[in-house]
C-alpha positions as CSV (number, residue, x, y, z in Angstrom):
1,M,-21.6,-1.2,5.1
2,L,-24.4,-0.8,2.6
3,E,-24.2,-1.5,-1.0
4,H,-23.6,1.4,-3.5
5,G,-23.0,1.8,-7.1
6,G,-19.5,2.0,-8.5
7,R,-18.3,-1.3,-7.1
8,L,-16.4,-2.0,-10.4
9,R,-13.6,-4.0,-8.9
10,K,-16.1,-6.3,-7.1
11,A,-18.0,-6.8,-10.4
12,A,-14.8,-7.5,-12.3
13,Q,-14.0,-10.2,-9.8
14,Q,-17.5,-11.7,-9.7
15,Y,-17.7,-12.0,-13.5
16,G,-14.1,-12.6,-14.3
17,I,-13.8,-9.6,-16.5
18,A,-11.0,-7.0,-16.3
19,E,-11.9,-3.7,-14.8
20,G,-10.8,-1.8,-17.9
21,D,-13.3,-3.6,-20.1
22,W,-16.4,-2.4,-18.2
23,L,-18.9,0.4,-19.0
24,D,-19.9,1.6,-15.6
25,L,-23.5,3.0,-15.5
26,S,-24.1,2.2,-11.9
27,T,-23.4,5.5,-10.1
28,G,-25.5,8.3,-11.4
29,I,-22.3,10.4,-11.6
30,N,-22.0,12.8,-14.6
31,P,-19.7,10.9,-17.0
32,N,-18.6,14.2,-18.5
33,G,-17.7,15.9,-15.3
34,W,-16.0,19.3,-14.7
35,P,-12.5,19.2,-16.4
36,V,-10.1,19.2,-13.4
37,P,-6.8,21.1,-14.1
38,A,-3.5,20.3,-12.5
39,V,-3.3,21.1,-8.8
40,P,-0.4,23.4,-7.9
41,D,2.3,21.5,-6.0
42,D,2.3,23.9,-3.0
43,I,-1.4,23.0,-2.3
44,W,-0.4,19.4,-1.6
45,Q,2.1,20.5,1.0
46,R,-0.1,22.5,3.3
47,L,-3.0,21.8,5.6
48,P,-6.5,22.8,4.5
49,Q,-7.5,26.4,5.4
50,D,-11.1,27.1,6.4
51,D,-10.6,30.8,5.4
52,D,-9.7,30.0,1.8
53,E,-12.0,30.9,-1.1
54,L,-14.2,27.7,-1.0
55,N,-16.9,29.1,1.3
56,A,-17.3,32.3,-0.8
57,A,-17.6,30.3,-4.0
58,A,-20.2,28.0,-2.4
59,Q,-22.1,30.9,-0.9
60,A,-22.4,32.5,-4.4
61,Y,-23.3,29.2,-6.0
62,Y,-26.0,28.2,-3.6
63,G,-27.2,31.8,-2.8
64,T,-26.9,31.6,1.0
65,P,-24.3,32.8,3.4
66,H,-24.8,30.0,5.9
67,L,-23.2,26.8,5.1
68,L,-20.6,24.2,6.2
69,A,-18.2,22.4,3.9
70,V,-18.1,18.7,4.6
71,A,-16.4,15.6,3.2
72,G,-19.3,14.8,0.9
73,S,-22.9,14.9,2.1
74,Q,-22.3,11.4,3.4
75,A,-20.3,12.9,6.3
76,A,-23.3,15.0,7.3
77,I,-25.7,12.1,6.9
78,Q,-23.7,10.1,9.4
79,C,-23.4,13.0,12.0
80,L,-26.8,14.7,11.9
81,P,-28.5,11.9,14.0
82,M,-26.1,12.7,16.8
83,L,-27.4,16.2,17.2
84,R,-30.9,15.2,18.4
85,P,-32.2,12.9,21.2
86,P,-34.0,9.8,20.0
87,A,-36.9,10.8,17.8
88,Q,-39.4,9.5,15.3
89,V,-37.8,10.0,11.8
90,A,-39.9,9.6,8.6
91,L,-38.2,8.8,5.3
92,V,-39.4,8.1,1.8
93,A,-39.1,4.5,0.7
94,P,-37.4,3.6,-1.5
95,S,-34.7,6.2,-1.2
96,Y,-31.0,6.6,-0.4
97,T,-30.6,4.0,2.3
98,E,-27.7,5.7,4.1
99,H,-30.2,8.1,5.7
100,S,-32.2,5.4,7.5
101,H,-29.1,3.5,8.3
102,A,-27.5,6.5,10.1
103,W,-30.6,7.4,12.1
104,Q,-31.2,3.8,13.2
105,R,-27.6,3.5,14.4
106,H,-28.3,6.3,16.9
107,S,-31.5,4.8,18.4
108,H,-34.0,6.9,16.5
109,Q,-37.3,5.3,15.5
110,V,-37.2,5.3,11.7
111,I,-40.4,4.8,9.7
112,S,-40.5,4.2,6.0
113,V,-43.3,6.1,4.1
114,A,-44.4,6.1,0.5
115,A,-43.6,9.2,-1.4
116,T,-47.3,9.9,-1.8
117,D,-47.7,10.0,2.0
118,I,-44.5,11.6,3.2
119,L,-45.9,15.2,3.2
120,Q,-48.5,14.1,5.8
121,T,-45.9,13.1,8.4
122,G,-45.2,16.6,9.7
123,A,-47.8,16.3,12.4
124,T,-46.3,13.2,14.0
125,A,-42.6,12.8,13.2
126,Q,-39.9,15.0,14.7
127,V,-37.6,14.7,11.7
128,V,-38.6,14.1,8.0
129,I,-35.9,13.3,5.4
130,I,-36.6,13.7,1.7
131,V,-34.2,13.2,-1.1
132,N,-35.2,15.6,-3.9
133,P,-35.1,14.5,-6.6
134,N,-35.4,11.1,-5.1
135,N,-32.8,8.5,-5.6
136,P,-33.5,6.1,-7.3
137,T,-37.1,6.9,-8.3
138,G,-36.4,10.5,-9.6
139,K,-39.6,11.7,-7.8
140,F,-39.6,15.6,-7.5
141,F,-41.2,17.4,-4.6
142,G,-42.3,20.9,-5.2
143,L,-41.0,23.9,-3.3
144,D,-44.4,24.9,-1.9
145,E,-45.2,21.5,-0.6
146,L,-41.8,21.2,1.1
147,L,-42.2,24.6,2.7
148,R,-45.6,23.6,4.1
149,L,-44.1,20.5,5.6
150,H,-41.2,22.5,7.0
151,S,-43.5,24.9,8.7
152,Q,-45.3,22.1,10.4
153,L,-42.1,20.6,11.6
154,A,-40.4,23.8,12.7
155,A,-43.5,24.8,14.7
156,R,-42.9,21.7,16.8
157,G,-39.1,22.0,17.0
158,G,-38.7,19.4,14.3
159,W,-36.4,19.2,11.3
160,L,-36.9,18.9,7.6
161,V,-33.8,17.4,6.0
162,V,-33.7,17.7,2.2
163,D,-30.9,15.9,0.4
164,E,-30.4,17.7,-2.9
165,A,-27.5,15.5,-4.3
166,F,-29.1,15.4,-7.7
167,M,-30.5,18.9,-7.8
168,D,-27.8,20.9,-9.6
169,A,-29.2,20.4,-13.1
170,T,-32.5,22.0,-11.9
171,P,-31.5,24.7,-9.4
172,E,-34.8,26.5,-9.8
173,H,-36.3,23.6,-7.6
174,S,-33.8,24.0,-4.8
175,L,-34.4,25.2,-1.3
176,A,-30.8,26.4,-1.0
177,S,-31.4,30.1,-1.5
178,I,-34.0,30.3,1.2
179,C,-31.6,28.9,3.9
180,P,-31.2,29.4,6.7
181,R,-34.5,28.8,8.4
182,P,-35.0,27.2,11.8
183,G,-35.5,23.4,11.3
184,L,-34.5,23.3,7.7
185,I,-31.3,21.4,6.7
186,V,-30.3,21.1,3.0
187,L,-27.6,18.8,1.9
188,R,-25.6,19.3,-1.3
189,S,-22.8,17.5,-3.0
190,L,-20.3,18.1,-5.9
191,G,-20.1,14.4,-6.6
192,K,-23.0,14.0,-9.1
193,F,-23.5,17.0,-11.4
194,F,-19.8,18.1,-11.3
195,G,-18.6,14.5,-11.6
196,L,-16.2,15.1,-8.6
197,A,-17.2,12.2,-6.4
198,G,-13.6,11.4,-5.7
199,A,-12.9,14.9,-4.3
200,R,-15.4,14.2,-1.4
201,V,-16.9,17.7,-1.2
202,G,-20.4,18.5,0.0
203,F,-22.2,21.2,2.0
204,V,-24.7,21.5,4.7
205,L,-27.0,24.6,4.5
206,A,-28.7,25.4,7.8
207,E,-28.8,27.8,10.7
208,Q,-25.8,28.2,13.0
209,A,-27.5,26.2,15.7
210,V,-27.0,23.1,13.5
211,L,-23.8,24.1,11.7
212,Q,-21.7,24.8,14.8
213,P,-22.2,21.5,16.6
214,L,-21.9,19.7,13.3
215,A,-18.5,21.4,12.7
216,E,-17.4,20.4,16.2
217,L,-18.3,16.7,15.5
218,L,-16.5,16.6,12.2
219,G,-13.3,18.2,13.7
220,P,-10.5,20.1,11.8
221,W,-9.6,19.6,8.2
222,P,-12.6,17.5,7.0
223,I,-11.7,18.3,3.3
224,A,-8.3,17.9,1.8
225,A,-6.6,21.1,0.5
226,P,-6.5,19.8,-3.2
227,S,-10.2,19.0,-3.0
228,R,-11.0,22.5,-1.7
229,H,-9.0,24.1,-4.5
230,V,-10.7,22.1,-7.2
231,A,-14.2,22.6,-5.7
232,T,-13.7,26.3,-5.6
233,L,-12.8,26.5,-9.3
234,A,-15.6,24.2,-10.3
235,M,-18.3,26.2,-8.4
236,R,-17.1,29.4,-10.1
237,D,-17.2,28.0,-13.6
238,T,-20.6,29.3,-14.5
239,A,-20.1,28.8,-18.3
240,W,-19.5,25.0,-17.8
241,Q,-22.4,24.8,-15.4
242,Q,-24.8,26.3,-17.9
243,A,-23.6,24.2,-20.8
244,T,-23.8,21.1,-18.7
245,R,-27.4,21.8,-17.6
246,K,-28.4,22.2,-21.3
247,A,-26.7,18.9,-22.1
248,L,-27.9,16.6,-19.3
249,L,-31.6,16.8,-19.6
250,P,-31.6,15.8,-23.3
251,A,-29.2,13.0,-22.6
252,S,-31.4,11.7,-19.8
253,Q,-34.4,11.8,-22.2
254,R,-32.3,9.9,-24.8
255,L,-31.6,7.2,-22.2
256,A,-35.3,6.9,-21.3
257,D,-36.2,6.6,-25.0
258,L,-33.4,4.0,-25.6
259,L,-34.6,1.9,-22.7
260,S,-38.2,2.2,-23.8
261,A,-37.3,1.1,-27.3
262,Y,-36.0,-2.2,-25.9
263,I,-39.2,-2.8,-23.8
264,L,-37.6,-1.4,-20.6
265,P,-39.7,1.8,-20.0
266,P,-38.4,3.7,-17.0
267,S,-40.5,4.1,-13.9
268,G,-38.8,7.3,-13.0
269,G,-35.6,9.2,-13.5
270,S,-33.6,12.4,-13.1
271,S,-31.1,14.4,-15.2
272,L,-28.4,11.8,-14.4
273,F,-30.2,8.4,-14.4
274,Q,-33.2,6.4,-15.3
275,W,-34.8,3.8,-13.0
276,I,-36.7,0.7,-14.1
277,R,-38.9,-1.2,-11.7
278,C,-39.7,-4.7,-12.8
279,A,-39.7,-8.3,-11.4
280,G,-36.8,-9.3,-13.8
281,A,-34.4,-6.5,-12.6
282,A,-31.8,-9.0,-11.3
283,H,-31.9,-10.9,-14.6
284,I,-31.5,-7.7,-16.6
285,H,-28.6,-6.6,-14.4
286,H,-26.9,-10.0,-14.8
287,L,-27.3,-10.2,-18.5
288,L,-25.8,-6.7,-19.0
289,A,-23.0,-7.5,-16.6
290,R,-22.1,-10.5,-18.7
291,Q,-21.6,-8.0,-21.5
292,C,-19.4,-5.8,-19.3
293,I,-22.1,-3.2,-18.5
294,L,-22.6,-2.4,-14.8
295,T,-25.9,-1.1,-13.6
296,R,-27.2,-0.4,-10.1
297,L,-29.4,-3.3,-8.8
298,Y,-32.0,-2.8,-6.0
299,D,-33.8,-5.5,-4.1
300,A,-36.6,-3.4,-2.5
301,P,-38.4,-2.9,-4.8
302,H,-36.9,-5.1,-7.5
303,S,-35.4,-2.5,-9.9
304,V,-32.4,-1.4,-11.8
305,R,-30.9,2.1,-12.4
306,F,-29.0,3.2,-15.4
307,G,-26.6,6.2,-15.4
308,L,-25.7,8.1,-18.6
309,P,-23.2,6.9,-21.2
310,C,-20.2,9.2,-21.7
311,D,-19.9,9.4,-25.5
312,E,-21.4,8.1,-28.7
313,A,-19.4,4.9,-28.6
314,Q,-20.8,4.1,-25.2
315,W,-24.4,4.9,-26.4
316,V,-23.9,2.4,-29.2
317,R,-22.4,-0.2,-26.9
318,L,-25.4,0.1,-24.5
319,A,-27.9,-0.1,-27.4
320,E,-26.2,-3.3,-28.7
321,A,-26.2,-4.9,-25.3
322,L,-29.9,-4.1,-24.8
323,G,-30.6,-5.6,-28.2
324,R,-29.0,-8.8,-27.2
325,I,-31.1,-9.0,-24.0
326,E,-34.3,-8.5,-26.1
327,Q,-33.3,-11.4,-28.3
């Protein structure tokens, strides 16, 4: 099992600090997520139904009729490598490590490529995987350059897999509405922008030649009925979505400015996190953890990622902790 953010219980045990005392900035999940209402009792008592309103809500939200609901995009990440014979797979490094882990497990030849070079791999690789915006660097790939890469791959029977887990705040940069196209697979998740990571709801946007065998691999009832109910309501709440998009980008810039003020200028970021690459990343992570603030530490390259504080009290708490580090 690979390391991920949100391991609050592990941090509490490691540092001897109660879970309730921590400020968790390690996940990149919207700290002011969609306000979940009470789930009606009868929904808990019945099996999930594929013909409920979730697909229609998702089709309207993403602007495409061809999609498959999955138990978070992680479910698709683990299963997609089973749908192709062993191939050469190119991925950006650094990026979300579950992608390379999944393809390697199924005997594919995985090559790590710098973000500056990944767009040139379409002539040699059979599959190219890009997280857009990238996690943890925040690197954005433009629609035109991704479509050119896709054309190269599709002409050779290849795939372009684009993981848009952090795309919801900037939907104008998404490939969702142009799906389906042969050889194009887009992954989406409700965990980050909507703050619904615990619901485990994601979507695969692709042609039926991919969706059908993927559905068969996943089997019946991949998403619990309460999660389907909540996801449907969240995806239809356009007023909340618009307000949240307006709030996230200034908050992310505030975080970048705060970190820069304490001599930790970000090397990259997105609407939900800022990423600092530096040799002392482990030391920064440790000093903040001793002050009950959990960040996401990376070894390759040495770096640390900060998610957004939830409210003004948390902003003040982070600023004070950063001030103690500077001293």
